[in-house]
MIMARRO-317478 format. One record per residue: x, y negated, z of N, C-alpha, C, O in turn. Coordinates in steps of 0.001 Angstrom, whole numbers, padded with zeros to 6 digits, always signed. Atoms other than C-alpha are relative to their C-alpha. Layout:
XYZXYZXYZXYZ...
END
This chain:
+001115+001078+000424-000055-000078-000334+001108-001143+000385+001960-001296+001260-000671+001788-000063+001307-003627-000867-000461-000915+000554-001506-001404+000126+000875+001124-000755+000576-006160+001515+001313-001583-000221+002542-001614-000163-000530+001117+000065+001586-009730+001028+000187-000713+001378-000428-000374+002389-000151+000893-001415+002871-012399+003765-001005-001049-000415-000836-001777-001394+001118+000803+000029-000329-014294+004130-000152-001046+000812-000897-002011+000640+000231+000814-000766+000327-015848+006985+001624-000317+000931+002272+000644+001347-000977+000387-000902+003274-017604+008976-000253-000800+000686-000763-001782+000147+000001+000731-000837+003249-019204+012296+001097+000006+001007+001854+000936+001281-000954+000680-000952+005244-021346+014871-000965-000329+001029-001781-001234+000855+000415+000057-001426+003911-021065+018361+001104-000447+000767+002181+000146+000820-000733+000459-000779+005374-023400+020717-000592-000974+000945-001798-001203+000856+000614+000867-000672+005059-025983+023448+000233-001433-000295+000132-002411+000445-000454+001399+000564+006026-028735+021546+000876-001004+000325+000813-002233+000286-001151+000952-000291+009388-029413+022690+000765+000048-001456+000352+000682-002427-000880+000139+000855+012218-030291+020420+000543+001530-001006+000549+001699-002226+000079-001231+000719+013108-026580+019864-000682+000675-000659-000276+001334-001616+000978-000584+000890+010048-025381+018799-000457-000904-001186-000916-000370-002196-000131+001044+001150+009805-028319+016534+000576+000244-001006+000013+000228-002101-001002-000207+001106+013100-027486+014657-000028+001792-000061+000939+002285-000641+000413-001029+000982+011798-023861+014077-001034-000008-000678-001256+000920-001456+001124+000001+000868+008770-024926+012673+000487-000604-001339-000058-000276-002393-000436+000825+000986+010879-027374+010392+000894+001400-000850+000749+001631-002050-001035-000971+000976+013557-024336+009330-000904+001105-000460-000571+001701-001484+000643-000970+000379+010849-021888+009148-000661-000248-001642-000494+000375-002690+000396+000980+001253+008970-024341+006610+001061+000213-001161+000664+000860-002130-000985+000316+000585+012253-024889+004852+000392+001845-000726+000384+002117-001926+000115-001426+000442+012768-020837+004583-000934+000249-000923-000639+000634-002054+001159-000703+000603+009519-020073+003439-000049-000774-001704-000488-000226-002715-000068+000724+001299+010063-022816+000525+001111+000411-001242+000900+000325-002452-001102-000242+000335+013620-021650-000318-000475+001478-000472-000061+001868-001564+000260-001335+000545+012160-018116-000681-001516+000229-000841-002201+001239-000998+001476+000163+000936+008993-019470-002912-000910+000676+000747-001803+000943-000057+001392-000504-000872+006393-017863-000250-000950-001329-000587-000653-002513-000743+000823+000782+000278+003459-019281-001341-001096-000027+001316-002209+000385+000990+000338+000094-000943+002121-019714+001992+000321-001062+001089+001498-001288+001367-000039+000975-000862+001480-022403+004560+000779+000454+001386+000429+001420+002064-000372-000460-001500+003384-022073+007650-000687-001204+001154-000578-002425+001040+000682+000419-000967+001525-023185+010527+000619-000419+001419+001521+000318+001816-000513+000362-001408+002390-024773+013966-001199-000210+001057-002192-000828+000674+001003+000078-000693+000249-024568+017030+000721-000181+001507+001838+000295+001709-000419+000168-001081+000777-025521+020479-000976+000760+001291-000749+000824+002499+000814-000646-001200-001979-023677+022291+000345+001319+000604+000244+002438+000102-000650-001104-000724-000571-021597+024757-000924+001066+000411-000462+002130+000826+000856-001450+000093-003576-019271+024996+000237+000706-001359-000342+001788-001264-000179-000709+001206-002701-017938+021463+001730+000543+000543+001919+001759+000559-001340-000305-000774+001148-017708+023057-000398+001392+000751-000257+002506+000247+000278-001010-000811-000034-015564+025869-000888+001114-000489-000749+002187+000098+000510-000732+000613-002398-013786+023714+000962+001320-000836+000611+002500-000856-001032-000665+000471+000766-012317+021805+000646+000870+001007+001408+001783+000688-000824-000675-000908+001974-011015+024736+001350-000422+000631+001774+000134+001645-001383+000627-000283+005349-013030+025045+000085-000863+000934-000893-001497+001331-000020+000720-001241+007036-014789+027847+000690-001327-000040+000811-002238+000779-000676+001384+000315+008763-017332+026421-000429-000752-001746-001072-000111-002577+000088+000303+001250+008744-019746+023193+001204-000729-000444+002057-001084+000369+000961-000118+001035+009081-020589+020470-000145+001338-000734+000782+002145-000798+000252-001188+000400+007452-017861+018771-000211-000042-001499-000853-000998-001934+000075+000231+001420+007722-017020+014817-001097+001339-000384-000621+002474-000344+000521-001247+000558+004825-014596+013554-000509+000125-001511-001020-000784-002166+000398-000027+001626+004123-013329+010059-000755+001099+000128-000553+002157+000724+000951-000745-000153+001229-012003+009493-001148+000640+001385-001949+001569+001490+000369-000130-001301+000141-012191+012937+001117+000935+000996+000875+001123+002188-000409-000773-000903+002795-009988+014221+001272-001046+000615+001646-002004-000062-000927+000673-000651+005513-011446+016644+001492+000532-000815+001888+001666-000542-001438-000314+000442+008942-011131+014766+001072-000678+000476+002180-000393+000020-001000+000744-000828+010864-013705+017202-000523-000668+001326-001501-001367+001589+000997+001330-001087+010325-015234+020293+001269-000220+001685+001800+000571+002465-000868+000656-000747+012440-017444+022584+001389-000239-000267+002270-000201+000592-001308+000631+000518+015323-018590+020430-000480-000542-001182-001584-000398-001707-000028+000644+001066+016210-020667+017689+001047+000441-000941+002174+000006-000706-001136-000616+000998+018262-018909+014832+000160-000875-000668-000560-001861-000512-000117+001127+000919+019644-020898+012135-001007+000668-001589-001567+001754-001737+000973-000391+001155+017765-020848+008580+000447+001370-000809-000362+002021-001469-000146-001282+000667+019851-017818+007250-000713+001275+000695-001350+002072+000006+000600-000640-000496+018689-015736+009958-001844+000244+000124-002476+001242+000472+001344+000125-000190+014952-017211+009752-000567+000690-001364-001637+001295-001429+000432-000939+000974+015083-015828+006078+000098+001523+000267-000856+002273+000059-000163-001327-000242+016175-012685+006914-001188+000675+000986-001531+001846+000820+001158-000366-000800+013347-012336+009545-001412+000383-000852-002151+001367-000865+001453-000258+000821+010506-013309+006999+000390+001305-001058-000372+002237-001317-000068-001211+001292+012297-010970+004134-000364+001416+000714-001016+002344+000237-000074-001657-000525+012560-007990+006535-001687+000152+000397-002195+001273+000363+001373-000146-000402+008809-008709+007651-000764+000265-001366-001780+000957-001422+000589-000192+001310+008044-008869+003875+000277+001844-000352-000737+002504-000580-000537-001240+000219+009768-005311+003289-000803+000722+001087-001391+001659+000545+001045-000837-000572+007689-003796+006092-001278-000151-000525-001825+000894-000876+001049-000085+000520+004634-005099+004877-000171+000745-001278-001259+001231-001589+000305-000846+001297+005146-003422+001612+000432+001255+000326+000391+002035-000625-000095-001442-000178+006167-000166+003387-001485+000254+001057-001808+001248+001706+001243-000151-001065+002975-000660+005401+000688+000514+001648+000089+001424+002222-001042-000113-001207+005566-000462+008729-000184-001451+000703+000656-001527+001599-000092+001357-000793+004753-004354+010161-000234+000687+001455+000499+000579+002438+000370+000077-001654+003076-003093+013167+001253+000734+000498+002023-000056+001045-001176-000401-000674+005945-000701+014320+000814-000786+000316+001191-000959+001475-001264+001071-000282+008525-003311+013682-000350-000637+000734+000456-000810+001649+000024+000981-001041+006702-005736+015590-000364+000496+001577-000249-000222+002570-000010-000812-001201+005942-003210+018356+001326+000242+000543+001332+000706+001683-001606-000052-000753+009910-003107+019143+000652-000918+000157+001649-000939+000879-000515+001165-000523+010378-006685+018791-000511-000465+001049+000165-001318+001622+000567+000724-001120+007996-007505+021558+000598+000728+001492+000280+000374+002628-000463-000928-000953+009921-004838+023665-000608-000203+001159-000342+000508+002128
END
């Protein structure tokens, strides 16, 4: 089954680190030619619902791919590409489970 990346979201408190992850993620998506809008939210309830204890959080197709750190642009691209690979392989759920630790 071939799934596409339909959503990329950055969740955070609104701090400079969270905003920087949002900006880098938008740039990464653009450089990867993804036709998806990167969303940013500061809704703490959404972060809690994901079961993560630190922000910022990066989700792809609703699955947590990163929490509590600010990687560089190259790493963000790798995360998005790995999510796309897992989506193509219909394995993103198991990958995200490992990422949540």
